[in-house]
C-alpha positions, 0 to 999 in steps of 0.5 A: 562924489558926483558933481552935476554940471550943465553937461551932466544935466544935458546927458540925463535929459537927452537920455530920458527923451530918447528912451521915452520916444523909443520905448513908447513906439516899442510899447505900442507894438507890444500892446498890439501883439498882445491884443492880437496874438491869435490872429494872422498878420500884424495889426497895430491898435492904439491903447485905450486912454487908461492903458496909455496912462499906465504905459506912460507912467511906467515909461517915465519911471524907467526913463528917469532911471535910465537917465540917472544910470547913464550919468552914473556909468558914463 
């Protein structure tokens, strides 16, 4: 059905890397917004180590899905 070639692996890897980078920045902003919803202005706060672990795990799962779906629908 689908043949994985060197080019298709490249597409999957690039898609995963781009998704991780963009999504980690987005998640830090969402985390900060959630922590400071009742305060005026924008305050950026880095997540705790435990929260980083959760964010990274979820991001990696969806990054792999993103890469596979990008390949399949390309």
